[in-house]
MIVO-913412 format. One record per residue (C-alpha): x, y, z. Coordinates in steps of 0.25 Angstrom, whole numbers, plus 5000, padded with zeros to 4 digits. Layout:
XYZ;...
END
This chain:
494150704881;494950604890;494650564904;495750534914;495350444926;496150474939;496050364949;496150384964;497650334965;498050424953;498050564960;499350614953;499450734944;500550654936;499550544933;499750494919;498250514916;498450664918;499650664909;498850594898;497650694898;497450844895;496850924906;496151024897;495450914889;495250784898;494550754911;494950674923;494050584931;494150544945;493150464953;492950404966;492250274963;491750154971;492450044964;493750104968;493350144982;492750014986;493349894978;494049874992;493549945004;494650045005;494950115018;494150245020;495450325020;495950265007;494650305000;494650445006;496150465003;495850424988;494550504986;495150624993;496450624985;495650604972;494750724975;495950814978;496750764966;495550794957;495550944962;497050944959;496750894945;495751004943;496751114948;497651054938;496651084927;496050944925;494550924923;494250814933;492950734935;492850684949;491850584954;491750574969;491350454976;489850444979;489550554968;489450454956;488950314954;490150264947;490850144954;492050144945;492850224935;492350144922;490950174925;491250324927;492050344915;491050264906;489850354910;490550484912;491650484901;491150394890;491450504880;492950524884;493950494874;494950424883;495050384898;496450394904;496850334917;498150294923;498350154927;497750124940;498450054952;497549944953;497349824944;495949814947;495549944941;496649944930;496149814925;494749874924;495349994916;496149904907;494949804905;493649874905;493750024905;493850054890;492849954887;491849994898;492050144897;492050164882;493250254883;494650234879;495550214891;497050254893;497750194905;499050264908;500250204916;500350264929;501650344929;501650374944;502450254947;503950244945;503850104940;502950074928;502249934927;503049914915;504349934921;504049844933;503549734924;504949744917;505649744930;504849624935;504949544922;505649414924;505849424939;505249304947;505249384959;505249534961;505949614972;505549754975;507049794980;507549774965;506349844959;506549954970;508049974965;507549984951;506550094955;507650174963;508550174950;507350214941;506950324950;508250374955;507750374969;508850364980;509850334969;511350384968;511750354954;511450204953;511550174968;510550194978;510650304988;511450255001;511950134993;510750044997;509450024989;508649985002;508750035016;507549945021;508349875032;508550015038;507050035039;506549945050;506650015063;505450015073;504950145077;505350175092;504850315093;506150385094;505950455080;504750555081;503550515072;503250615061;502150715062;500850675056;500350735043;498850765042;498050835031;496850925032;495650865026;495050955015;493550955009;493950844999;494450755010;493250785019;492350755008;493050625005;493150575019;491650595021;491350525008;492250405012;491650395026;490250395020;490450305008;491450205013;491050175028;491350035028;492850045023;493950035033;494550155040;494150295046;494350425039;494550495053;496050485052;496150515037;497450595035;497850565021;498250675012;497350685000;497950784991;499250794983;499750904992;499450825005;500150704999;501350794997;501250845011;501250695015;502550665007;503250795013;502850745027;503450605025;504750655019;504950755031;504350675043;504350535040;505350495029;506550515038;506150395047;505250325037;506350215034;506750185048;505350165053;504550125040;504349985046;503950025060;502650015067;502150085079;500850085087;499950205084;500950265074;500350235060;501250305051;502650325058;503550375047;502850315035;502550405023;501050385021;501250425006;500850294999;499350344998;499750474991;500750404982;499750294978;498650394975;499550484967;499650604976;501150584978;502150544967;502950424971;504250474965;504150614971;503850544985;505150464983;505950584978;505450664991;505950555000;507250544992;507550694993;507350675008;508550585008;509450665000;509050785008;509450715021;508050715027;507750565026;508750445027;508950355016;508350235022;507050305024;507050365010;507450235003;506350155010;505250255007;505650264992;505750114991;504350104996;503850194984;504750154972;505050014977;503849954984;502750044978;503250024963;503549884965;502249834970;501549914959;502349844949;502049704955;500549744955;500449774940;501449664936;500649554943;499149594944;498049544943;498649404947;499449464959;498249504967;497849354968;499149304973;499049224986;500349134986;500249105001;498849054999;498249145010;496749145012;496449205025;495449325027;496049455032;495749475047;494649575052;495649655059;496149715046;494949795045;494649815059;496049825065;495549745077;496649655081;497449625094;498749625085;499249765088;500149775076;498949735067;498049835075;498949945073;499149925058;497649905056;497350025064;498250115055;497650055043;496150075047;496450215053;497350265041;497250175029;498750165032;499750075037;501250075034;501949965026;502449885038;501049885044;500449835032;501549735028;502049685042;500749695050;499449685043;500049625030;500949525038;499749485046;498949455034;500149375028;500349285041;498849265042;498749215027;497749315023;497149315008;498049415001;496849474994;496249505007;497449575013;497749644999;496349704999;496449755013;497649825011;497049884998;495849935006;496449995019;497650075015;497650215009;498850184999;498350044995;498150034980;498149894974;499449904966;500249934979;499349864989;499249724982;500749694980;501049744993;500049665000;499949534992;501449524989;502149595000;501249575012;500549435008;501649375000;500549324991;501249334978;502249224982;503449324984;503349404971;503349534978;504149504991;505149384993;504549345007;503249365014;503249485024;502849395035;503249435049;503049395063;502649495074;504149515077;504249615065;503049695070;503749695084;505049745078;504449855070;503349905079;502849925093;501549845090;501949715097;502149795110;500649835110;500149695106;499449585114;500149475106;501549435109;502549465097;503649375103;502849245102;502149165091;501449045097;500749095110;499349145111;499749285111;500849275101;500949385090;500049335079;501149385069;502149285075;501249165075;500649195061;502049225055;502649085058;501349025054;501549095040;502949055039;502548905043;501348895033;502148955021;503448875023;503248815009;503248955003;504349025010;505348925016;506148935004;506149085004;507549135007;507049255014;506249165024;507349065027;507649115041;506149115044;505948965041;507248935048;506648995060;505348915058;506148785056;506848815069;505648835078;505248725088;504048645081;503148665093;503348815092;503048815078;501748735081;501348835092;501548955083;500748895071;499648855081;499649005086;499549055072;498448955068;497649005079;497849155074;497449115060;496249045065;495649185069;496549305065;495349395068;495549365083;496949425083;
END
């Protein structure tokens, strides 16, 4: 008899493990184990989503004819998978598992499992991605610096998505310049999609509340879907109600509006409840049917077959050394507001409230507000990377680490992105209404009430002149700095130094 181990982010009926096994002879094992739930302090909603989705998927597997052994959290003494397998399945002929999404666990599997468990281990490549790790390695070979845009074009050609022969639909590969409109309220917001909790959901929510009381977040506002059917409902809801305006407003931020026209599909895709290619094809069909404009559909598809596949490729290409990169030499602690949400900066307070309440924030809130602030402060990359991994429902190490360490913190020296995504408060002011509700003045940088983003931005540019002055994409920025009055520069730097002395007071 063979044993197939299904991990919590492998909830797909097309999983290679299932293709490798025989449902009439072999058994599947799923387990909620402490090592995975607590190696970082995951948001309560993230744990609840994964546990409930796992339990629902186990039911689906049994309905499909599989024999499933399911181990619920708190009902067994095994902290990790290896101990469970070695004790319960020592007589198995083979343990089959699909490669996992985190180097930490995959390294344990490759190094220790067969020796410790005493059972032959077969580890299968994960076919649920469009780009294999081998293909990405071949594409990256010999390149000193990688660029997502060129990789994305390869994926468009390979997948055929939004292609008309050898040319991109509409004649352009990328419509990102069209997708930067602030939301002014003229376009009606989409209806909210909610899901009824079933007995499995209620059991898991009670379990998480009891077992993980010190973890971030509340379960009162838990509204994630936890089944394949609900994930499909979420996809259909996005295509009909959100996708038509997703492109225009994908960078917009509005006080009190936590999702706007964003899809909220990444947790379902990353868990395996939705197939990424099927999601892209649904969006593509909306374009060809005239139900969504090209700029929206292209921008959405680029996030999946572009960024998602790209960061996964970088992760497996460069780990484990990549996790230790810190090219800007950052050492500061993460301010306490990242856990409490208690700050006078309205933009930060809004993004952190969304994070704490929903285990969610959209990509601009993450990149240009909470991430940008950590970059400007000079936070230790390891600290902000761990925070992102802890607090977001869609965060798994393969996708979180490159996005945070490379794109947000520029800690890899520009390998993932050619320039740091540092920005002053003017960007936030342009793309949101946040600054209108803030006690800080977004139009100044050197006064006692100046927007902290403004003061810290110029401090960041000044202190990293050696690293970035030669970057052609930052030539204009350093030209502006050089033209500033010396007294003004000194006043801005003095204001920034006072902020850096006590960022918890902001």
